[in-house]
One Martini backbone bead per residue (centre of mass of N, CA, C, O) as a GRO file, in nm:
protein
  306
    1UNK     BB    1 -10.000   3.619   9.270
    2UNK     BB    2  -9.677   3.600   9.189
    3UNK     BB    3  -9.502   3.500   8.857
    4UNK     BB    4  -9.204   3.654   8.807
    5UNK     BB    5  -9.021   3.466   8.922
    6UNK     BB    6  -8.750   3.250   8.842
    7UNK     BB    7  -8.827   3.128   9.117
    8UNK     BB    8  -9.029   2.890   9.246
    9UNK     BB    9  -8.822   2.831   9.495
   10UNK     BB   10  -8.769   2.984   9.829
   11UNK     BB   11  -8.520   2.966  10.082
   12UNK     BB   12  -8.491   3.171  10.392
   13UNK     BB   13  -8.349   3.091  10.667
   14UNK     BB   14  -8.463   2.817  10.760
   15UNK     BB   15  -8.631   2.761  11.081
   16UNK     BB   16  -8.667   2.480  11.323
   17UNK     BB   17  -8.782   2.459  11.657
   18UNK     BB   18  -8.806   2.202  11.942
   19UNK     BB   19  -8.628   2.317  12.143
   20UNK     BB   20  -8.418   2.065  12.222
   21UNK     BB   21  -8.487   1.990  11.948
   22UNK     BB   22  -8.402   1.924  11.627
   23UNK     BB   23  -8.433   2.062  11.311
   24UNK     BB   24  -8.371   2.347  11.141
   25UNK     BB   25  -8.091   2.557  10.991
   26UNK     BB   26  -8.050   2.793  10.770
   27UNK     BB   27  -8.222   2.730  10.504
   28UNK     BB   28  -8.097   2.791  10.172
   29UNK     BB   29  -8.290   2.812   9.856
   30UNK     BB   30  -8.290   2.784   9.490
   31UNK     BB   31  -8.559   2.712   9.249
   32UNK     BB   32  -8.591   2.679   8.930
   33UNK     BB   33  -8.734   2.658   8.649
   34UNK     BB   34  -8.715   2.314   8.543
   35UNK     BB   35  -8.610   2.172   8.792
   36UNK     BB   36  -8.434   1.889   8.933
   37UNK     BB   37  -8.439   1.828   9.283
   38UNK     BB   38  -8.222   1.681   9.522
   39UNK     BB   39  -8.305   1.570   9.859
   40UNK     BB   40  -8.054   1.481  10.091
   41UNK     BB   41  -8.069   1.232  10.362
   42UNK     BB   42  -8.094   1.108  10.649
   43UNK     BB   43  -8.259   1.012  10.896
   44UNK     BB   44  -8.334   1.316  11.065
   45UNK     BB   45  -8.207   1.568  10.897
   46UNK     BB   46  -8.482   1.750  10.761
   47UNK     BB   47  -8.662   1.691  10.514
   48UNK     BB   48  -8.961   1.682  10.617
   49UNK     BB   49  -8.959   1.954  10.758
   50UNK     BB   50  -8.911   2.122  10.506
   51UNK     BB   51  -9.159   2.026  10.346
   52UNK     BB   52  -9.377   2.110  10.559
   53UNK     BB   53  -9.312   2.413  10.536
   54UNK     BB   54  -9.364   2.455  10.238
   55UNK     BB   55  -9.678   2.341  10.287
   56UNK     BB   56  -9.786   2.455  10.572
   57UNK     BB   57  -9.771   2.223  10.808
   58UNK     BB   58  -9.546   2.412  10.903
   59UNK     BB   59  -9.396   2.653  11.108
   60UNK     BB   60  -9.156   2.866  11.132
   61UNK     BB   61  -8.942   3.022  11.345
   62UNK     BB   62  -8.774   3.113  11.087
   63UNK     BB   63  -8.813   3.251  10.801
   64UNK     BB   64  -8.879   3.165  10.444
   65UNK     BB   65  -9.134   3.097  10.188
   66UNK     BB   66  -9.124   3.089   9.826
   67UNK     BB   67  -9.395   3.077   9.581
   68UNK     BB   68  -9.418   3.229   9.295
   69UNK     BB   69  -9.350   3.506   9.470
   70UNK     BB   70  -9.494   3.392   9.729
   71UNK     BB   71  -9.600   3.355  10.036
   72UNK     BB   72  -9.661   3.034  10.159
   73UNK     BB   73  -9.827   3.115  10.417
   74UNK     BB   74 -10.018   3.358  10.320
   75UNK     BB   75 -10.068   3.185  10.017
   76UNK     BB   76 -10.154   2.879  10.025
   77UNK     BB   77 -10.414   2.842   9.853
   78UNK     BB   78 -10.290   2.946   9.579
   79UNK     BB   79 -10.023   2.771   9.557
   80UNK     BB   80 -10.150   2.477   9.585
   81UNK     BB   81 -10.264   2.460   9.289
   82UNK     BB   82  -9.940   2.416   9.184
   83UNK     BB   83  -9.927   2.145   9.352
   84UNK     BB   84  -9.756   1.830   9.386
   85UNK     BB   85  -9.813   1.575   9.642
   86UNK     BB   86  -9.592   1.342   9.828
   87UNK     BB   87  -9.567   1.150  10.083
   88UNK     BB   88  -9.377   0.924  10.267
   89UNK     BB   89  -9.674   0.841  10.412
   90UNK     BB   90  -9.948   0.747  10.289
   91UNK     BB   91 -10.273   0.884  10.385
   92UNK     BB   92 -10.606   0.736  10.401
   93UNK     BB   93 -10.897   0.602  10.310
   94UNK     BB   94 -10.903   0.255  10.326
   95UNK     BB   95 -11.207   0.205  10.207
   96UNK     BB   96 -11.107   0.292   9.949
   97UNK     BB   97 -11.055   0.296   9.637
   98UNK     BB   98 -10.848   0.405   9.406
   99UNK     BB   99 -11.066   0.536   9.231
  100UNK     BB  100 -11.208   0.697   9.457
  101UNK     BB  101 -10.964   0.863   9.542
  102UNK     BB  102 -10.913   1.001   9.266
  103UNK     BB  103 -11.191   1.132   9.243
  104UNK     BB  104 -11.171   1.297   9.503
  105UNK     BB  105 -10.917   1.457   9.426
  106UNK     BB  106 -11.029   1.582   9.166
  107UNK     BB  107 -11.265   1.735   9.306
  108UNK     BB  108 -11.087   1.913   9.489
  109UNK     BB  109 -10.961   2.045   9.210
  110UNK     BB  110 -11.224   2.087   9.013
  111UNK     BB  111 -11.116   1.894   8.815
  112UNK     BB  112 -11.004   1.624   8.595
  113UNK     BB  113 -10.877   1.471   8.340
  114UNK     BB  114 -10.943   1.141   8.278
  115UNK     BB  115 -10.724   1.078   8.070
  116UNK     BB  116 -10.488   1.146   8.255
  117UNK     BB  117 -10.547   0.940   8.474
  118UNK     BB  118 -10.550   0.684   8.293
  119UNK     BB  119 -10.261   0.713   8.191
  120UNK     BB  120 -10.122   0.688   8.468
  121UNK     BB  121 -10.243   0.418   8.554
  122UNK     BB  122 -10.115   0.261   8.321
  123UNK     BB  123  -9.812   0.335   8.356
  124UNK     BB  124  -9.819   0.242   8.681
  125UNK     BB  125 -10.002  -0.003   8.736
  126UNK     BB  126 -10.275   0.028   8.874
  127UNK     BB  127 -10.493  -0.074   9.150
  128UNK     BB  128 -10.825   0.057   9.149
  129UNK     BB  129 -11.036  -0.179   9.258
  130UNK     BB  130 -10.902  -0.176   9.521
  131UNK     BB  131 -10.858  -0.145   9.835
  132UNK     BB  132 -10.621   0.021  10.003
  133UNK     BB  133 -10.592  -0.188  10.243
  134UNK     BB  134 -10.510  -0.423  10.008
  135UNK     BB  135 -10.249  -0.281   9.952
  136UNK     BB  136  -9.947  -0.232   9.889
  137UNK     BB  137  -9.707  -0.007   9.925
  138UNK     BB  138  -9.649   0.030   9.622
  139UNK     BB  139  -9.954   0.061   9.529
  140UNK     BB  140 -10.010   0.310   9.697
  141UNK     BB  141  -9.790   0.488   9.573
  142UNK     BB  142  -9.914   0.499   9.287
  143UNK     BB  143 -10.169   0.648   9.368
  144UNK     BB  144 -10.020   0.898   9.480
  145UNK     BB  145  -9.883   0.979   9.215
  146UNK     BB  146 -10.136   1.035   9.054
  147UNK     BB  147 -10.244   1.258   9.244
  148UNK     BB  148  -9.988   1.448   9.198
  149UNK     BB  149 -10.005   1.448   8.859
  150UNK     BB  150 -10.298   1.495   8.728
  151UNK     BB  151 -10.272   1.842   8.715
  152UNK     BB  152 -10.004   1.942   8.615
  153UNK     BB  153  -9.792   2.072   8.793
  154UNK     BB  154  -9.548   2.314   8.847
  155UNK     BB  155  -9.491   2.152   9.125
  156UNK     BB  156  -9.308   1.892   9.268
  157UNK     BB  157  -9.355   1.732   9.597
  158UNK     BB  158  -9.133   1.467   9.699
  159UNK     BB  159  -9.144   1.198   9.942
  160UNK     BB  160  -9.026   0.925   9.860
  161UNK     BB  161  -9.166   0.824   9.570
  162UNK     BB  162  -9.031   0.503   9.533
  163UNK     BB  163  -9.137   0.360   9.766
  164UNK     BB  164  -9.189   0.014   9.681
  165UNK     BB  165  -9.093   0.006   9.397
  166UNK     BB  166  -9.034  -0.130   9.115
  167UNK     BB  167  -8.806  -0.099   8.862
  168UNK     BB  168  -9.012  -0.048   8.633
  169UNK     BB  169  -9.164   0.190   8.776
  170UNK     BB  170  -8.921   0.366   8.826
  171UNK     BB  171  -8.863   0.413   8.525
  172UNK     BB  172  -9.137   0.549   8.463
  173UNK     BB  173  -9.106   0.778   8.660
  174UNK     BB  174  -8.857   0.905   8.529
  175UNK     BB  175  -9.003   0.971   8.263
  176UNK     BB  176  -9.214   1.162   8.385
  177UNK     BB  177  -9.012   1.371   8.495
  178UNK     BB  178  -8.888   1.447   8.223
  179UNK     BB  179  -9.153   1.549   8.097
  180UNK     BB  180  -9.208   1.767   8.306
  181UNK     BB  181  -8.952   1.930   8.238
  182UNK     BB  182  -9.011   1.982   7.930
  183UNK     BB  183  -9.269   2.167   8.032
  184UNK     BB  184  -9.129   2.355   8.267
  185UNK     BB  185  -9.121   2.193   8.520
  186UNK     BB  186  -9.098   2.120   8.873
  187UNK     BB  187  -8.870   1.940   9.108
  188UNK     BB  188  -8.900   1.823   9.456
  189UNK     BB  189  -8.685   1.565   9.595
  190UNK     BB  190  -8.680   1.302   9.805
  191UNK     BB  191  -8.418   1.041   9.858
  192UNK     BB  192  -8.274   0.693   9.871
  193UNK     BB  193  -8.265   0.656   9.556
  194UNK     BB  194  -7.974   0.729   9.408
  195UNK     BB  195  -8.006   0.629   9.116
  196UNK     BB  196  -8.249   0.813   9.058
  197UNK     BB  197  -8.116   1.085   9.106
  198UNK     BB  198  -7.891   1.042   8.892
  199UNK     BB  199  -8.103   1.021   8.652
  200UNK     BB  200  -8.288   1.320   8.703
  201UNK     BB  201  -8.101   1.528   8.833
  202UNK     BB  202  -7.945   1.846   8.838
  203UNK     BB  203  -7.955   1.881   9.151
  204UNK     BB  204  -7.802   1.871   9.483
  205UNK     BB  205  -7.885   1.828   9.834
  206UNK     BB  206  -7.728   1.826  10.157
  207UNK     BB  207  -7.856   1.705  10.467
  208UNK     BB  208  -7.734   1.771  10.812
  209UNK     BB  209  -7.844   1.829  11.111
  210UNK     BB  210  -8.033   2.067  10.968
  211UNK     BB  211  -7.806   2.120  10.744
  212UNK     BB  212  -7.680   2.264  10.462
  213UNK     BB  213  -7.378   2.127  10.312
  214UNK     BB  214  -7.478   2.099   9.997
  215UNK     BB  215  -7.474   2.250   9.661
  216UNK     BB  216  -7.506   2.080   9.336
  217UNK     BB  217  -7.429   1.989   9.049
  218UNK     BB  218  -7.415   1.672   8.954
  219UNK     BB  219  -7.185   1.682   8.746
  220UNK     BB  220  -6.983   1.836   8.930
  221UNK     BB  221  -6.977   1.640   9.163
  222UNK     BB  222  -6.866   1.399   8.996
  223UNK     BB  223  -6.618   1.539   8.859
  224UNK     BB  224  -6.484   1.615   9.163
  225UNK     BB  225  -6.458   1.329   9.238
  226UNK     BB  226  -6.337   1.056   9.337
  227UNK     BB  227  -6.163   0.774   9.207
  228UNK     BB  228  -6.162   0.445   9.112
  229UNK     BB  229  -5.865   0.245   9.079
  230UNK     BB  230  -5.770  -0.009   8.831
  231UNK     BB  231  -5.460  -0.205   8.804
  232UNK     BB  232  -5.289  -0.414   8.562
  233UNK     BB  233  -4.998  -0.600   8.532
  234UNK     BB  234  -4.790  -0.798   8.357
  235UNK     BB  235  -4.617  -0.807   8.608
  236UNK     BB  236  -4.488  -0.617   8.803
  237UNK     BB  237  -4.533  -0.375   9.006
  238UNK     BB  238  -4.465  -0.094   9.107
  239UNK     BB  239  -4.343   0.082   9.319
  240UNK     BB  240  -4.391   0.333   9.579
  241UNK     BB  241  -4.520   0.583   9.426
  242UNK     BB  242  -4.820   0.578   9.516
  243UNK     BB  243  -4.765   0.643   9.821
  244UNK     BB  244  -4.646   0.948   9.732
  245UNK     BB  245  -4.896   1.026   9.583
  246UNK     BB  246  -5.105   1.262   9.553
  247UNK     BB  247  -5.450   1.144   9.612
  248UNK     BB  248  -5.396   0.877   9.756
  249UNK     BB  249  -5.622   0.610   9.862
  250UNK     BB  250  -5.702   0.307   9.956
  251UNK     BB  251  -5.466   0.099   9.926
  252UNK     BB  252  -5.433  -0.196   9.715
  253UNK     BB  253  -5.213  -0.486   9.720
  254UNK     BB  254  -5.040  -0.681   9.473
  255UNK     BB  255  -4.830  -0.818   9.254
  256UNK     BB  256  -5.024  -0.718   8.974
  257UNK     BB  257  -5.186  -0.493   9.153
  258UNK     BB  258  -5.400  -0.195   9.184
  259UNK     BB  259  -5.607  -0.030   9.441
  260UNK     BB  260  -5.770   0.302   9.435
  261UNK     BB  261  -5.804   0.632   9.541
  262UNK     BB  262  -5.851   0.933   9.325
  263UNK     BB  263  -5.733   1.289   9.358
  264UNK     BB  264  -5.612   1.457   9.065
  265UNK     BB  265  -5.353   1.438   8.851
  266UNK     BB  266  -5.355   1.226   8.574
  267UNK     BB  267  -5.068   1.263   8.467
  268UNK     BB  268  -4.923   1.172   8.727
  269UNK     BB  269  -5.049   0.896   8.740
  270UNK     BB  270  -4.947   0.781   8.471
  271UNK     BB  271  -4.644   0.820   8.532
  272UNK     BB  272  -4.653   0.613   8.775
  273UNK     BB  273  -4.758   0.357   8.600
  274UNK     BB  274  -4.565   0.339   8.321
  275UNK     BB  275  -4.310   0.181   8.442
  276UNK     BB  276  -4.518  -0.048   8.372
  277UNK     BB  277  -4.682  -0.281   8.217
  278UNK     BB  278  -5.017  -0.263   8.095
  279UNK     BB  279  -5.339  -0.457   8.079
  280UNK     BB  280  -5.522  -0.284   8.293
  281UNK     BB  281  -5.762   0.004   8.307
  282UNK     BB  282  -5.960   0.163   8.573
  283UNK     BB  283  -6.188   0.452   8.581
  284UNK     BB  284  -6.433   0.519   8.814
  285UNK     BB  285  -6.729   0.638   8.848
  286UNK     BB  286  -6.904   0.773   9.082
  287UNK     BB  287  -7.145   0.723   9.296
  288UNK     BB  288  -7.390   0.857   9.488
  289UNK     BB  289  -7.345   0.670   9.725
  290UNK     BB  290  -7.050   0.758   9.778
  291UNK     BB  291  -7.108   1.060   9.820
  292UNK     BB  292  -7.301   1.029  10.052
  293UNK     BB  293  -7.098   0.898  10.249
  294UNK     BB  294  -6.894   1.132  10.248
  295UNK     BB  295  -7.089   1.350  10.381
  296UNK     BB  296  -7.148   1.139  10.651
  297UNK     BB  297  -6.875   1.090  10.805
  298UNK     BB  298  -6.881   1.354  10.918
  299UNK     BB  299  -6.998   1.573  11.168
  300UNK     BB  300  -6.875   1.822  10.995
  301UNK     BB  301  -6.954   2.095  10.752
  302UNK     BB  302  -6.921   2.319  10.533
  303UNK     BB  303  -7.074   2.520  10.334
  304UNK     BB  304  -7.126   2.446   9.985
  305UNK     BB  305  -7.097   2.593   9.646
  306UNK     BB  306  -7.132   2.545   9.276
   0.00000   0.00000   0.00000
């Protein structure tokens, strides 16, 4: 297996067809070493299909997956040694306790340092003495996270990793991902917890209807996004200048304030506002939730890359 490529993971025109049913189409993506990549999309968009092909759980109709410079289908056994994986719906022998499951997983990997396992169990507050069938969704998820992380893999592939976790454990998970990145390791994760993605990811990709519609550095995505503006005036608000100013949308008016979405030249915006004395002005950074909704309002959009 070649380890020379600067890209840990490469998807090249990856397509999966289920006959009349849609899978994914021409998904191409390069993930460099040390990146935390967020893979976003609504249910049925193609996230899990893509991940299953990466892991050789599904074979593509066309296209290829390269991991560490090797074809991921032809060299699955060797590349899988370097992967930590958590499925979106973890399934295992429910009669095992959490401890037994982690011991079993460690043995499958040829042995894992017990100190590392115990450290993760403590940090994620796992209940390892109970049988998995008696654990809540969140507590099962924590056991699965330990299993994915225990061997310090070169790449983590995580499908909805914090589903069911409480905010405290989500915060600890974020810290673990940052530490993983500092060691030069890579993470590819799908998620619906958009605040989590915004917290840890370097880039994000949006998939819709089986097609990758945008890939962008998270900072650039947010920097170029429209802002919500709220302004309160001392007396009466300005005249109708805002209505004719390019870049203004979703305008809400009352006697002493204006609220609207703006994308454009902020110098022109300020010039339109300062015709009347201002007592409060807020220009709010968009959340990833808002950007997510923007990408999925339209039925189709051309692929764009920043």
